[in-house]
N, C-alpha and C positions, 0 to 999 in steps of 0.2 A: 518484418518476421521476427526479427530481434527483439523487438518491443514485445511482441506477444509471449515468446520465449521466456523473457525475464518477468513479464507479467505473471505468468503462470509459476515460474520458480517462487517469486515474491508471493503469491498466493498459497503455495504449499507450505510456506514458513508460516503463514497467518492462521491457516485453518486448524492446527493443533490446538490453538487457543480456546476454539469453540468446545473442543472435548475437554480441555483441562479446565474451562470455566465452571464446568458442572460437577467436578470432583471437589471434595470438601478440602483436600491439602492442595489445591491449586496455586496458591501465592506460593508455596514453597517450590512447586515445579515450575512455574513461570520465571521465578527469580533465576532458576540455574540456567533456562533458556534466553534469559534476558540480554545478555552482553552481545551474543551474535545476533538477536534480532534487533538490538537497538542500532550496531553499525550499519547493519543492511537496511534497516528502516530509514536511517539518515541519509545513506546514498541514494536509494531508490526514491526518497522523498523529493530530493533536488533534481534528480533525473526525471521525474514524473512533472516536477514545476518546469523544468527546461522543455519538455516535451508539449506540455500546456502553452508555453510561449511560443515554440517553434510552430505549433497549431494555428495561434492567432496570427503570427508573422505570415503564415500561408494561408491565409484566410480566402485568397483568390482561387484555391483549389475546390471551396465550397461551390462555385458555379459549374467547374469541370468534373470534379470527383466529389460529389458530395458524401456518397457512402463511405468513402475511403476518409475523408476529412473528419467526418463525425466518428469514425472508428477510432481515429488515432486520438481524437480529443477525449472521448470518452475512455479509452484505454489508459491516456496520462492522467486523467482525474484520480481514477481507481489507483494507478500506481502511486501517485502523490500523497492520496489519503491513505492507503495501505503502509505506506512508507512512513507517514507521520505517526500513525498509529503503533508501528512496531518501534520506532524510534523515540517514542514520548517517554518511556521507562528510563532510558539512557540519558535523556535530555533533562528530565527530573533528578536522576542520581547525580548528573555532573553539575548542573547549576543550582538545583533547590535543596541541596543536602544540608546545607548551613541553617537554613530557615525552618523550624519544625512545622510551623503553622503551614507553610507551602508543601512540607513534604507530606503532611497528612491529607491536604487537598489533593495533592498529587496521586497518592495512593487510593484516596476514594474515586476519584476520575479514573483510574487505571481499572477498578473493580467493575465500574460501570460500561467500559470501554471494550473489556474482553469478549463479551457474547457478541457485541457488533462487528469486533474484529474479524471472528470466524465466519460471520455471514458475508462480510465484505471480501473476505478471501475466497469464498465461495463464487460470489460475483466476479471476482478477478479471475477465476480459473476459466468461466464461461466466455468474458470478454477476451481474455488471453489467447483462448482456442479460436474465437471469432476475428481476432487480430491475425493470426496465422492463416486462416482460411481466407480472408478479404485479401492479404497481401498477396496471394495466387489469384484471386479472382479480380483485383482491381489494381494491379501492378502498374506503377507509373512509369513510363519508359524514360 
């Protein structure tokens, strides 16, 4: 259930990018929110990757609890992807700020990612809600 709740919270952070990407001054607004999104994104990216590794290590559940295993894997993939998308701006700022060419490409990529981030945030909300429901339906004793 914790995985679902955290995925919903992460998705709520990502969804405003869908709205902001349609505004003309979206770049300035995204830059104001970027520090918070970045750190949370990095944390959730690693947490999602850890969840993917845990799912793979517990692949034996696939024969006993296939829906639950698929739910965990899907939720962690969405969490890792959303975390990476939210953390990419901070990563670019911390590591690519000295290289102007890399910084320009990173800004270009960020402009392309922003609309997809919102759609993935909506998918994250759906998967997060399903993870909570599935935790009650398919609880492993």
